[in-house]
Structures are given as C-alpha cells and as structure tokens.
N, CA, C and O atoms as a CHARMM CRD file, in Angstrom:
* protein
*
  352
    1    1 UNK  N      0.83800  -1.18900   0.00000 PROA 1      0.00000
    2    1 UNK  CA     0.00000   0.00000   0.00000 PROA 1      0.00000
    3    1 UNK  C      0.88100   1.24900   0.00000 PROA 1      0.00000
    4    1 UNK  O      1.87200   1.30300   0.72800 PROA 1      0.00000
    5    2 UNK  N      0.53700   2.23600  -0.79500 PROA 2      0.00000
    6    2 UNK  CA     1.28300   3.49200  -0.73900 PROA 2      0.00000
    7    2 UNK  C      1.03500   4.19100   0.59600 PROA 2      0.00000
    8    2 UNK  O     -0.08200   4.20300   1.11300 PROA 2      0.00000
    9    3 UNK  N      2.09200   4.76700   1.13500 PROA 3      0.00000
   10    3 UNK  CA     1.95400   5.43400   2.43500 PROA 3      0.00000
   11    3 UNK  C      1.83500   6.94600   2.30200 PROA 3      0.00000
   12    3 UNK  O      1.82100   7.64800   3.31300 PROA 3      0.00000
   13    4 UNK  N      1.75100   7.45400   1.10200 PROA 4      0.00000
   14    4 UNK  CA     1.54000   8.88400   0.90500 PROA 4      0.00000
   15    4 UNK  C      2.81300   9.71200   0.90500 PROA 4      0.00000
   16    4 UNK  O      2.74200  10.93700   0.80100 PROA 4      0.00000
   17    5 UNK  N      3.96500   9.08500   1.01700 PROA 5      0.00000
   18    5 UNK  CA     5.21100   9.84500   1.01900 PROA 5      0.00000
   19    5 UNK  C      5.60300  10.20700  -0.40900 PROA 5      0.00000
   20    5 UNK  O      5.26900   9.51000  -1.36700 PROA 5      0.00000
   21    6 UNK  N      6.30800  11.29800  -0.51500 PROA 6      0.00000
   22    6 UNK  CA     6.80100  11.75400  -1.80700 PROA 6      0.00000
   23    6 UNK  C      8.29400  11.47500  -1.84400 PROA 6      0.00000
   24    6 UNK  O      9.02700  11.87900  -0.94200 PROA 6      0.00000
   25    7 UNK  N      8.73700  10.79800  -2.86400 PROA 7      0.00000
   26    7 UNK  CA    10.15900  10.48000  -3.00300 PROA 7      0.00000
   27    7 UNK  C     10.74500  11.35700  -4.10100 PROA 7      0.00000
   28    7 UNK  O     10.14900  11.53900  -5.16300 PROA 7      0.00000
   29    8 UNK  N     11.92600  11.89600  -3.82100 PROA 8      0.00000
   30    8 UNK  CA    12.59100  12.78200  -4.76300 PROA 8      0.00000
   31    8 UNK  C     13.79800  12.06900  -5.37000 PROA 8      0.00000
   32    8 UNK  O     14.49400  11.32000  -4.68400 PROA 8      0.00000
   33    9 UNK  N     14.03200  12.29800  -6.61900 PROA 9      0.00000
   34    9 UNK  CA    15.22600  11.78500  -7.28600 PROA 9      0.00000
   35    9 UNK  C     15.98600  12.98500  -7.83800 PROA 9      0.00000
   36    9 UNK  O     15.41100  13.83500  -8.51700 PROA 9      0.00000
   37   10 UNK  N     17.25900  13.04700  -7.54600 PROA 10     0.00000
   38   10 UNK  CA    18.09300  14.14600  -8.02400 PROA 10     0.00000
   39   10 UNK  C     19.07500  13.56300  -9.03000 PROA 10     0.00000
   40   10 UNK  O     19.86800  12.68100  -8.70000 PROA 10     0.00000
   41   11 UNK  N     19.01600  14.06000 -10.25100 PROA 11     0.00000
   42   11 UNK  CA    19.90100  13.58700 -11.31400 PROA 11     0.00000
   43   11 UNK  C     20.80000  14.74500 -11.70900 PROA 11     0.00000
   44   11 UNK  O     20.32600  15.82000 -12.07500 PROA 11     0.00000
   45   12 UNK  N     22.10300  14.51100 -11.62900 PROA 12     0.00000
   46   12 UNK  CA    23.06600  15.54900 -12.00100 PROA 12     0.00000
   47   12 UNK  C     23.75900  15.08700 -13.28200 PROA 12     0.00000
   48   12 UNK  O     24.37000  14.01900 -13.32000 PROA 12     0.00000
   49   13 UNK  N     23.65700  15.89800 -14.31800 PROA 13     0.00000
   50   13 UNK  CA    24.28400  15.58500 -15.58800 PROA 13     0.00000
   51   13 UNK  C     25.09600  16.79000 -16.01400 PROA 13     0.00000
   52   13 UNK  O     24.57600  17.90400 -16.07200 PROA 13     0.00000
   53   14 UNK  N     26.36900  16.57600 -16.31100 PROA 14     0.00000
   54   14 UNK  CA    27.23800  17.65800 -16.75200 PROA 14     0.00000
   55   14 UNK  C     27.36200  17.56300 -18.26300 PROA 14     0.00000
   56   14 UNK  O     27.83500  16.55100 -18.78000 PROA 14     0.00000
   57   15 UNK  N     26.93900  18.61100 -18.98700 PROA 15     0.00000
   58   15 UNK  CA    27.05700  18.57400 -20.44700 PROA 15     0.00000
   59   15 UNK  C     28.51800  18.45400 -20.87500 PROA 15     0.00000
   60   15 UNK  O     29.40800  18.87100 -20.13400 PROA 15     0.00000
   61   16 UNK  N     28.78200  17.88800 -22.06100 PROA 16     0.00000
   62   16 UNK  CA    30.17600  17.68400 -22.49900 PROA 16     0.00000
   63   16 UNK  C     30.98800  18.96900 -22.55300 PROA 16     0.00000
   64   16 UNK  O     32.19000  18.95100 -22.28600 PROA 16     0.00000
   65   17 UNK  N     30.34000  20.10000 -22.90100 PROA 17     0.00000
   66   17 UNK  CA    31.10500  21.34500 -22.99700 PROA 17     0.00000
   67   17 UNK  C     31.48200  21.91000 -21.62500 PROA 17     0.00000
   68   17 UNK  O     32.31300  22.81500 -21.55100 PROA 17     0.00000
   69   18 UNK  N     30.89900  21.40700 -20.55000 PROA 18     0.00000
   70   18 UNK  CA    31.20900  21.88400 -19.20400 PROA 18     0.00000
   71   18 UNK  C     32.11200  20.92400 -18.43600 PROA 18     0.00000
   72   18 UNK  O     32.35700  21.12900 -17.24700 PROA 18     0.00000
   73   19 UNK  N     32.59600  19.91100 -19.07800 PROA 19     0.00000
   74   19 UNK  CA    33.37500  18.90400 -18.35500 PROA 19     0.00000
   75   19 UNK  C     34.79700  19.35300 -18.05100 PROA 19     0.00000
   76   19 UNK  O     35.56500  18.58800 -17.46800 PROA 19     0.00000
   77   20 UNK  N     35.16700  20.56900 -18.43100 PROA 20     0.00000
   78   20 UNK  CA    36.50000  21.06400 -18.09400 PROA 20     0.00000
   79   20 UNK  C     36.65200  21.24500 -16.59800 PROA 20     0.00000
   80   20 UNK  O     37.77400  21.36200 -16.10500 PROA 20     0.00000
   81   21 UNK  N     35.54600  21.27000 -15.86100 PROA 21     0.00000
   82   21 UNK  CA    35.60200  21.43700 -14.41000 PROA 21     0.00000
   83   21 UNK  C     36.36800  20.27600 -13.78200 PROA 21     0.00000
   84   21 UNK  O     37.05400  20.45400 -12.77600 PROA 21     0.00000
   85   22 UNK  N     36.25000  19.07800 -14.37900 PROA 22     0.00000
   86   22 UNK  CA    36.88400  17.90400 -13.79400 PROA 22     0.00000
   87   22 UNK  C     38.37000  17.81000 -14.12600 PROA 22     0.00000
   88   22 UNK  O     39.07700  16.98900 -13.54000 PROA 22     0.00000
   89   23 UNK  N     38.85100  18.62100 -15.03900 PROA 23     0.00000
   90   23 UNK  CA    40.24200  18.52500 -15.46500 PROA 23     0.00000
   91   23 UNK  C     41.00800  19.77200 -15.03600 PROA 23     0.00000
   92   23 UNK  O     40.42100  20.79500 -14.68400 PROA 23     0.00000
   93   24 UNK  N     42.32300  19.66100 -15.07600 PROA 24     0.00000
   94   24 UNK  CA    43.17200  20.80200 -14.71400 PROA 24     0.00000
   95   24 UNK  C     43.09900  21.90200 -15.75800 PROA 24     0.00000
   96   24 UNK  O     43.16000  23.08300 -15.41700 PROA 24     0.00000
   97   25 UNK  N     42.96800  21.53000 -17.02500 PROA 25     0.00000
   98   25 UNK  CA    42.90900  22.54800 -18.06700 PROA 25     0.00000
   99   25 UNK  C     41.52500  23.18900 -18.08300 PROA 25     0.00000
  100   25 UNK  O     40.54000  22.59600 -17.64400 PROA 25     0.00000
  101   26 UNK  N     41.48000  24.37900 -18.58500 PROA 26     0.00000
  102   26 UNK  CA    40.20200  25.07000 -18.65600 PROA 26     0.00000
  103   26 UNK  C     40.38100  26.53600 -18.33900 PROA 26     0.00000
  104   26 UNK  O     41.43100  26.94200 -17.84100 PROA 26     0.00000
  105   27 UNK  N     39.37700  27.32700 -18.61900 PROA 27     0.00000
  106   27 UNK  CA    39.50300  28.76000 -18.36100 PROA 27     0.00000
  107   27 UNK  C     39.56700  29.05400 -16.86200 PROA 27     0.00000
  108   27 UNK  O     38.81800  28.46300 -16.08400 PROA 27     0.00000
  109   28 UNK  N     40.45300  29.96100 -16.45300 PROA 28     0.00000
  110   28 UNK  CA    40.50400  30.32000 -15.03200 PROA 28     0.00000
  111   28 UNK  C     39.28100  31.13600 -14.62700 PROA 28     0.00000
  112   28 UNK  O     38.70600  31.86300 -15.43800 PROA 28     0.00000
  113   29 UNK  N     38.90200  31.00600 -13.38700 PROA 29     0.00000
  114   29 UNK  CA    37.73900  31.74700 -12.89400 PROA 29     0.00000
  115   29 UNK  C     38.17900  33.11900 -12.38900 PROA 29     0.00000
  116   29 UNK  O     39.21100  33.25100 -11.73100 PROA 29     0.00000
  117   30 UNK  N     37.38400  34.12700 -12.70400 PROA 30     0.00000
  118   30 UNK  CA    37.62900  35.45800 -12.17600 PROA 30     0.00000
  119   30 UNK  C     37.36800  35.44000 -10.66400 PROA 30     0.00000
  120   30 UNK  O     36.28700  35.02800 -10.24200 PROA 30     0.00000
  121   31 UNK  N     38.32800  35.87600  -9.84000 PROA 31     0.00000
  122   31 UNK  CA    38.11900  35.81500  -8.38300 PROA 31     0.00000
  123   31 UNK  C     36.89900  36.58000  -7.89700 PROA 31     0.00000
  124   31 UNK  O     36.25500  36.15800  -6.93700 PROA 31     0.00000
  125   32 UNK  N     36.56500  37.71000  -8.54700 PROA 32     0.00000
  126   32 UNK  CA    35.38000  38.47100  -8.11400 PROA 32     0.00000
  127   32 UNK  C     34.09300  37.68600  -8.36900 PROA 32     0.00000
  128   32 UNK  O     33.18100  37.69400  -7.54200 PROA 32     0.00000
  129   33 UNK  N     34.02600  37.01600  -9.50500 PROA 33     0.00000
  130   33 UNK  CA    32.86600  36.17400  -9.79500 PROA 33     0.00000
  131   33 UNK  C     32.76700  35.04800  -8.77500 PROA 33     0.00000
  132   33 UNK  O     31.67500  34.70500  -8.32300 PROA 33     0.00000
  133   34 UNK  N     33.91400  34.47600  -8.41400 PROA 34     0.00000
  134   34 UNK  CA    33.92700  33.41500  -7.41900 PROA 34     0.00000
  135   34 UNK  C     33.46800  33.89400  -6.05600 PROA 34     0.00000
  136   34 UNK  O     32.74700  33.18400  -5.35400 PROA 34     0.00000
  137   35 UNK  N     33.88300  35.09500  -5.67600 PROA 35     0.00000
  138   35 UNK  CA    33.45600  35.63400  -4.37100 PROA 35     0.00000
  139   35 UNK  C     31.95600  35.88100  -4.34200 PROA 35     0.00000
  140   35 UNK  O     31.30300  35.63800  -3.32800 PROA 35     0.00000
  141   36 UNK  N     31.41000  36.36300  -5.45000 PROA 36     0.00000
  142   36 UNK  CA    29.95700  36.56700  -5.52100 PROA 36     0.00000
  143   36 UNK  C     29.22200  35.23200  -5.41500 PROA 36     0.00000
  144   36 UNK  O     28.20400  35.13300  -4.73000 PROA 36     0.00000
  145   37 UNK  N     29.73700  34.21300  -6.08900 PROA 37     0.00000
  146   37 UNK  CA    29.13100  32.88500  -5.99700 PROA 37     0.00000
  147   37 UNK  C     29.22000  32.30800  -4.60600 PROA 37     0.00000
  148   37 UNK  O     28.27600  31.67400  -4.13500 PROA 37     0.00000
  149   38 UNK  N     30.35200  32.51900  -3.93400 PROA 38     0.00000
  150   38 UNK  CA    30.50700  32.02400  -2.56300 PROA 38     0.00000
  151   38 UNK  C     29.52300  32.73200  -1.63700 PROA 38     0.00000
  152   38 UNK  O     28.95400  32.10500  -0.74400 PROA 38     0.00000
  153   39 UNK  N     29.31800  34.03000  -1.84200 PROA 39     0.00000
  154   39 UNK  CA    28.33000  34.75000  -1.02900 PROA 39     0.00000
  155   39 UNK  C     26.92500  34.18200  -1.25200 PROA 39     0.00000
  156   39 UNK  O     26.15400  34.04500  -0.30200 PROA 39     0.00000
  157   40 UNK  N     26.59100  33.85200  -2.50400 PROA 40     0.00000
  158   40 UNK  CA    25.27400  33.26000  -2.78900 PROA 40     0.00000
  159   40 UNK  C     25.14900  31.88000  -2.14800 PROA 40     0.00000
  160   40 UNK  O     24.09600  31.53800  -1.61000 PROA 40     0.00000
  161   41 UNK  N     26.22200  31.08200  -2.20300 PROA 41     0.00000
  162   41 UNK  CA    26.18800  29.74700  -1.59900 PROA 41     0.00000
  163   41 UNK  C     26.04300  29.84700  -0.08100 PROA 41     0.00000
  164   41 UNK  O     25.28700  29.08300   0.52100 PROA 41     0.00000
  165   42 UNK  N     26.75800  30.77800   0.53700 PROA 42     0.00000
  166   42 UNK  CA    26.63200  30.95200   1.99000 PROA 42     0.00000
  167   42 UNK  C     25.22900  31.42100   2.36700 PROA 42     0.00000
  168   42 UNK  O     24.70100  31.03000   3.40800 PROA 42     0.00000
  169   43 UNK  N     24.62800  32.25500   1.52700 PROA 43     0.00000
  170   43 UNK  CA    23.24900  32.68200   1.78000 PROA 43     0.00000
  171   43 UNK  C     22.29600  31.49300   1.73300 PROA 43     0.00000
  172   43 UNK  O     21.40500  31.37500   2.57400 PROA 43     0.00000
  173   44 UNK  N     22.48400  30.60400   0.74100 PROA 44     0.00000
  174   44 UNK  CA    21.64500  29.39900   0.65300 PROA 44     0.00000
  175   44 UNK  C     21.81000  28.52900   1.89000 PROA 44     0.00000
  176   44 UNK  O     20.82800  28.03200   2.44200 PROA 44     0.00000
  177   45 UNK  N     23.05000  28.34800   2.32300 PROA 45     0.00000
  178   45 UNK  CA    23.32700  27.48500   3.47800 PROA 45     0.00000
  179   45 UNK  C     22.71700  28.07100   4.74600 PROA 45     0.00000
  180   45 UNK  O     22.05700  27.36300   5.50500 PROA 45     0.00000
  181   46 UNK  N     22.93800  29.36200   4.97600 PROA 46     0.00000
  182   46 UNK  CA    22.47100  29.98700   6.21800 PROA 46     0.00000
  183   46 UNK  C     20.94900  30.03100   6.28000 PROA 46     0.00000
  184   46 UNK  O     20.36500  29.71400   7.31600 PROA 46     0.00000
  185   47 UNK  N     20.29700  30.42200   5.18000 PROA 47     0.00000
  186   47 UNK  CA    18.83200  30.50400   5.22500 PROA 47     0.00000
  187   47 UNK  C     18.19100  29.13300   5.38100 PROA 47     0.00000
  188   47 UNK  O     17.20400  28.99500   6.10400 PROA 47     0.00000
  189   48 UNK  N     18.73000  28.12400   4.72000 PROA 48     0.00000
  190   48 UNK  CA    18.13500  26.79200   4.87800 PROA 48     0.00000
  191   48 UNK  C     18.39100  26.23800   6.27600 PROA 48     0.00000
  192   48 UNK  O     17.54300  25.52400   6.81100 PROA 48     0.00000
  193   49 UNK  N     19.53600  26.54800   6.88000 PROA 49     0.00000
  194   49 UNK  CA    19.79500  26.10100   8.25300 PROA 49     0.00000
  195   49 UNK  C     18.87800  26.81300   9.24100 PROA 49     0.00000
  196   49 UNK  O     18.51100  26.24300  10.26800 PROA 49     0.00000
  197   50 UNK  N     18.50800  28.05000   8.93900 PROA 50     0.00000
  198   50 UNK  CA    17.59200  28.77300   9.82600 PROA 50     0.00000
  199   50 UNK  C     16.17400  28.23900   9.71900 PROA 50     0.00000
  200   50 UNK  O     15.43200  28.28000  10.70100 PROA 50     0.00000
  201   51 UNK  N     15.77400  27.73800   8.55200 PROA 51     0.00000
  202   51 UNK  CA    14.40500  27.27700   8.35100 PROA 51     0.00000
  203   51 UNK  C     14.16700  25.84100   8.80400 PROA 51     0.00000
  204   51 UNK  O     13.04800  25.49700   9.18400 PROA 51     0.00000
  205   52 UNK  N     15.18800  25.00300   8.77100 PROA 52     0.00000
  206   52 UNK  CA    15.00700  23.57800   9.06900 PROA 52     0.00000
  207   52 UNK  C     14.42400  23.32300  10.46000 PROA 52     0.00000
  208   52 UNK  O     13.51800  22.49600  10.56400 PROA 52     0.00000
  209   53 UNK  N     14.87500  23.97200  11.53300 PROA 53     0.00000
  210   53 UNK  CA    14.34200  23.62400  12.85600 PROA 53     0.00000
  211   53 UNK  C     12.86000  23.94100  13.05000 PROA 53     0.00000
  212   53 UNK  O     12.22700  23.36600  13.93500 PROA 53     0.00000
  213   54 UNK  N     12.29400  24.83700  12.24700 PROA 54     0.00000
  214   54 UNK  CA    10.90900  25.25900  12.43900 PROA 54     0.00000
  215   54 UNK  C      9.92400  24.49200  11.56600 PROA 54     0.00000
  216   54 UNK  O      8.75500  24.87100  11.48900 PROA 54     0.00000
  217   55 UNK  N     10.36200  23.43500  10.91500 PROA 55     0.00000
  218   55 UNK  CA     9.48200  22.71900   9.99900 PROA 55     0.00000
  219   55 UNK  C      9.22500  21.30300  10.49300 PROA 55     0.00000
  220   55 UNK  O     10.03200  20.71300  11.21100 PROA 55     0.00000
  221   56 UNK  N      8.08500  20.78500  10.08800 PROA 56     0.00000
  222   56 UNK  CA     7.72200  19.41100  10.40600 PROA 56     0.00000
  223   56 UNK  C      8.58900  18.46700   9.55900 PROA 56     0.00000
  224   56 UNK  O      8.64200  18.61900   8.33900 PROA 56     0.00000
  225   57 UNK  N      9.26800  17.49600  10.18400 PROA 57     0.00000
  226   57 UNK  CA    10.16200  16.61400   9.41300 PROA 57     0.00000
  227   57 UNK  C      9.47100  15.79900   8.32200 PROA 57     0.00000
  228   57 UNK  O     10.14600  15.28700   7.42900 PROA 57     0.00000
  229   58 UNK  N      8.15800  15.66700   8.36800 PROA 58     0.00000
  230   58 UNK  CA     7.44900  14.90500   7.33500 PROA 58     0.00000
  231   58 UNK  C      6.94200  15.77300   6.18700 PROA 58     0.00000
  232   58 UNK  O      6.32600  15.26000   5.25300 PROA 58     0.00000
  233   59 UNK  N      7.19100  17.07100   6.24300 PROA 59     0.00000
  234   59 UNK  CA     6.63600  17.95700   5.21800 PROA 59     0.00000
  235   59 UNK  C      7.57700  18.07900   4.01700 PROA 59     0.00000
  236   59 UNK  O      8.77400  17.81000   4.10900 PROA 59     0.00000
  237   60 UNK  N      7.00000  18.49000   2.90300 PROA 60     0.00000
  238   60 UNK  CA     7.79400  18.67500   1.68600 PROA 60     0.00000
  239   60 UNK  C      8.71700  19.87700   1.81200 PROA 60     0.00000
  240   60 UNK  O      9.79900  19.88400   1.22500 PROA 60     0.00000
  241   61 UNK  N      8.30900  20.89700   2.56700 PROA 61     0.00000
  242   61 UNK  CA     9.18100  22.06400   2.72100 PROA 61     0.00000
  243   61 UNK  C     10.44500  21.70700   3.49900 PROA 61     0.00000
  244   61 UNK  O     11.49900  22.30000   3.27100 PROA 61     0.00000
  245   62 UNK  N     10.35100  20.74700   4.41300 PROA 62     0.00000
  246   62 UNK  CA    11.54100  20.28200   5.12700 PROA 62     0.00000
  247   62 UNK  C     12.51000  19.61100   4.15500 PROA 62     0.00000
  248   62 UNK  O     13.71700  19.84500   4.21100 PROA 62     0.00000
  249   63 UNK  N     11.97400  18.77800   3.26500 PROA 63     0.00000
  250   63 UNK  CA    12.81200  18.10100   2.27900 PROA 63     0.00000
  251   63 UNK  C     13.47000  19.11900   1.35400 PROA 63     0.00000
  252   63 UNK  O     14.64900  18.98700   1.02700 PROA 63     0.00000
  253   64 UNK  N     12.71800  20.13000   0.93100 PROA 64     0.00000
  254   64 UNK  CA    13.29000  21.15300   0.06200 PROA 64     0.00000
  255   64 UNK  C     14.36400  21.96500   0.77500 PROA 64     0.00000
  256   64 UNK  O     15.35400  22.35500   0.15400 PROA 64     0.00000
  257   65 UNK  N     14.18400  22.22700   2.07100 PROA 65     0.00000
  258   65 UNK  CA    15.21300  22.94900   2.82200 PROA 65     0.00000
  259   65 UNK  C     16.48900  22.12200   2.94000 PROA 65     0.00000
  260   65 UNK  O     17.59200  22.65700   2.82700 PROA 65     0.00000
  261   66 UNK  N     16.34000  20.83000   3.16500 PROA 66     0.00000
  262   66 UNK  CA    17.51800  19.96000   3.25100 PROA 66     0.00000
  263   66 UNK  C     18.22300  19.87600   1.89400 PROA 66     0.00000
  264   66 UNK  O     19.45200  19.90400   1.82600 PROA 66     0.00000
  265   67 UNK  N     17.43500  19.77200   0.80900 PROA 67     0.00000
  266   67 UNK  CA    18.04300  19.76400  -0.52600 PROA 67     0.00000
  267   67 UNK  C     18.75400  21.08300  -0.82400 PROA 67     0.00000
  268   67 UNK  O     19.83200  21.08800  -1.41800 PROA 67     0.00000
  269   68 UNK  N     18.15300  22.19900  -0.41400 PROA 68     0.00000
  270   68 UNK  CA    18.79000  23.50100  -0.61600 PROA 68     0.00000
  271   68 UNK  C     20.08900  23.59200   0.17900 PROA 68     0.00000
  272   68 UNK  O     21.07800  24.13700  -0.30900 PROA 68     0.00000
  273   69 UNK  N     20.09100  23.06600   1.38900 PROA 69     0.00000
  274   69 UNK  CA    21.31200  23.05000   2.19800 PROA 69     0.00000
  275   69 UNK  C     22.39500  22.23200   1.49900 PROA 69     0.00000
  276   69 UNK  O     23.54400  22.66800   1.41300 PROA 69     0.00000
  277   70 UNK  N     22.03700  21.05700   1.00300 PROA 70     0.00000
  278   70 UNK  CA    23.01100  20.21900   0.30500 PROA 70     0.00000
  279   70 UNK  C     23.54100  20.86700  -0.95400 PROA 70     0.00000
  280   70 UNK  O     24.73900  20.80400  -1.22800 PROA 70     0.00000
  281   71 UNK  N     22.65700  21.49400  -1.73100 PROA 71     0.00000
  282   71 UNK  CA    23.10300  22.16500  -2.95000 PROA 71     0.00000
  283   71 UNK  C     24.01000  23.34200  -2.62600 PROA 71     0.00000
  284   71 UNK  O     24.99000  23.58200  -3.33100 PROA 71     0.00000
  285   72 UNK  N     23.69200  24.07600  -1.56600 PROA 72     0.00000
  286   72 UNK  CA    24.54700  25.19800  -1.17400 PROA 72     0.00000
  287   72 UNK  C     25.93000  24.73900  -0.76900 PROA 72     0.00000
  288   72 UNK  O     26.92400  25.38000  -1.11100 PROA 72     0.00000
  289   73 UNK  N     26.00600  23.62800  -0.03700 PROA 73     0.00000
  290   73 UNK  CA    27.31400  23.10400   0.37900 PROA 73     0.00000
  291   73 UNK  C     28.11200  22.63700  -0.83500 PROA 73     0.00000
  292   73 UNK  O     29.30400  22.92600  -0.94000 PROA 73     0.00000
  293   74 UNK  N     27.46700  21.91900  -1.75000 PROA 74     0.00000
  294   74 UNK  CA    28.16200  21.45600  -2.95700 PROA 74     0.00000
  295   74 UNK  C     28.62100  22.64000  -3.80000 PROA 74     0.00000
  296   74 UNK  O     29.74700  22.64900  -4.29700 PROA 74     0.00000
  297   75 UNK  N     27.75800  23.63600  -3.96300 PROA 75     0.00000
  298   75 UNK  CA    28.08700  24.84300  -4.72100 PROA 75     0.00000
  299   75 UNK  C     29.28400  25.55800  -4.09400 PROA 75     0.00000
  300   75 UNK  O     30.18700  26.00200  -4.80300 PROA 75     0.00000
  301   76 UNK  N     29.28700  25.66800  -2.76600 PROA 76     0.00000
  302   76 UNK  CA    30.37000  26.33400  -2.04900 PROA 76     0.00000
  303   76 UNK  C     31.69400  25.59500  -2.26300 PROA 76     0.00000
  304   76 UNK  O     32.71100  26.22400  -2.55400 PROA 76     0.00000
  305   77 UNK  N     31.68800  24.28300  -2.12400 PROA 77     0.00000
  306   77 UNK  CA    32.92000  23.49200  -2.27200 PROA 77     0.00000
  307   77 UNK  C     33.46400  23.59000  -3.69200 PROA 77     0.00000
  308   77 UNK  O     34.66900  23.74900  -3.88400 PROA 77     0.00000
  309   78 UNK  N     32.57700  23.49500  -4.69700 PROA 78     0.00000
  310   78 UNK  CA    33.03400  23.59900  -6.09100 PROA 78     0.00000
  311   78 UNK  C     33.65300  24.96300  -6.36000 PROA 78     0.00000
  312   78 UNK  O     34.69000  25.05100  -7.01900 PROA 78     0.00000
  313   79 UNK  N     33.03100  26.02900  -5.86000 PROA 79     0.00000
  314   79 UNK  CA    33.57100  27.37000  -6.09500 PROA 79     0.00000
  315   79 UNK  C     34.91600  27.56000  -5.40600 PROA 79     0.00000
  316   79 UNK  O     35.82400  28.16200  -5.97900 PROA 79     0.00000
  317   80 UNK  N     35.05500  27.05400  -4.18500 PROA 80     0.00000
  318   80 UNK  CA    36.34100  27.18800  -3.48300 PROA 80     0.00000
  319   80 UNK  C     37.43700  26.45300  -4.25100 PROA 80     0.00000
  320   80 UNK  O     38.54200  26.97400  -4.39800 PROA 80     0.00000
  321   81 UNK  N     37.14500  25.25200  -4.74000 PROA 81     0.00000
  322   81 UNK  CA    38.13900  24.49500  -5.50800 PROA 81     0.00000
  323   81 UNK  C     38.51100  25.24200  -6.78100 PROA 81     0.00000
  324   81 UNK  O     39.68900  25.33100  -7.12600 PROA 81     0.00000
  325   82 UNK  N     37.50800  25.78300  -7.48900 PROA 82     0.00000
  326   82 UNK  CA    37.79400  26.48500  -8.74100 PROA 82     0.00000
  327   82 UNK  C     38.59000  27.76200  -8.49500 PROA 82     0.00000
  328   82 UNK  O     39.47000  28.09300  -9.28900 PROA 82     0.00000
  329   83 UNK  N     38.30300  28.48600  -7.41600 PROA 83     0.00000
  330   83 UNK  CA    39.06200  29.70200  -7.11800 PROA 83     0.00000
  331   83 UNK  C     40.50000  29.35900  -6.74800 PROA 83     0.00000
  332   83 UNK  O     41.43200  30.03900  -7.17700 PROA 83     0.00000
  333   84 UNK  N     40.68300  28.31000  -5.95700 PROA 84     0.00000
  334   84 UNK  CA    42.04900  27.91700  -5.58500 PROA 84     0.00000
  335   84 UNK  C     42.85500  27.50400  -6.80700 PROA 84     0.00000
  336   84 UNK  O     44.04900  27.79600  -6.88600 PROA 84     0.00000
  337   85 UNK  N     42.22100  26.82800  -7.76300 PROA 85     0.00000
  338   85 UNK  CA    42.93600  26.43500  -8.98800 PROA 85     0.00000
  339   85 UNK  C     43.27600  27.64300  -9.84100 PROA 85     0.00000
  340   85 UNK  O     44.34000  27.67800 -10.45900 PROA 85     0.00000
  341   86 UNK  N     42.39100  28.63800  -9.88600 PROA 86     0.00000
  342   86 UNK  CA    42.65100  29.79500 -10.73600 PROA 86     0.00000
  343   86 UNK  C     43.69500  30.72600 -10.12600 PROA 86     0.00000
  344   86 UNK  O     44.36600  31.46000 -10.85200 PROA 86     0.00000
  345   87 UNK  N     43.83800  30.70500  -8.79600 PROA 87     0.00000
  346   87 UNK  CA    44.83900  31.57000  -8.16400 PROA 87     0.00000
  347   87 UNK  C     46.23700  30.95900  -8.17500 PROA 87     0.00000
  348   87 UNK  O     47.22000  31.65800  -7.93200 PROA 87     0.00000
  349   88 UNK  N     46.33000  29.70500  -8.44500 PROA 88     0.00000
  350   88 UNK  CA    47.65700  29.11500  -8.53300 PROA 88     0.00000
  351   88 UNK  C     47.69700  27.86200  -7.79700 PROA 88     0.00000
  352   88 UNK  O     48.73800  27.20600  -7.75100 PROA 88     0.00000
C-alpha cells in the first residue's frame, strides 16, 4: 500500500562542454565572480539552516530545505576548488 510519502530523485548531468571542471585545463575563474558565488552559496546554506528547525520533518518544505542546504554546500565546495585552482 502506498503510504503517501513523496520520493525525490536528483539527477546531475554535466554537459560535455562543461566537463573542463573535472580537469586541470580550462579557463581560469575570475576571483570576483567566485566571491559573488561564494556569497550566494553561503546565503543558501544559512537561510536553509535557519528554516530547518521550524518545519515538520514529514513535510515537503523540510525536504526542500535539506536539498537547498546540500546544494549550497556542494556549490560552495566547487567554487572554493575552482578559485584555488585559478589563483595558482
């Protein structure tokens, strides 16, 4: 019997033209663009961490807040790695 839960599937696909992220070669990132992205990622992380405690763990908004937190952390880590590679 279905229990009424909603299951989410997250599929990440990197197009062939964007696969330079996985290799050392590729265009360097502008540090200012990276700092702006890091600020956006930190905003995602902080706001989702503030919202999680006030939500019912069985609700869809709780799941979306957790997904937003995870995406913000992944976004932050990728940007830090790309900035470190572009600076030397």
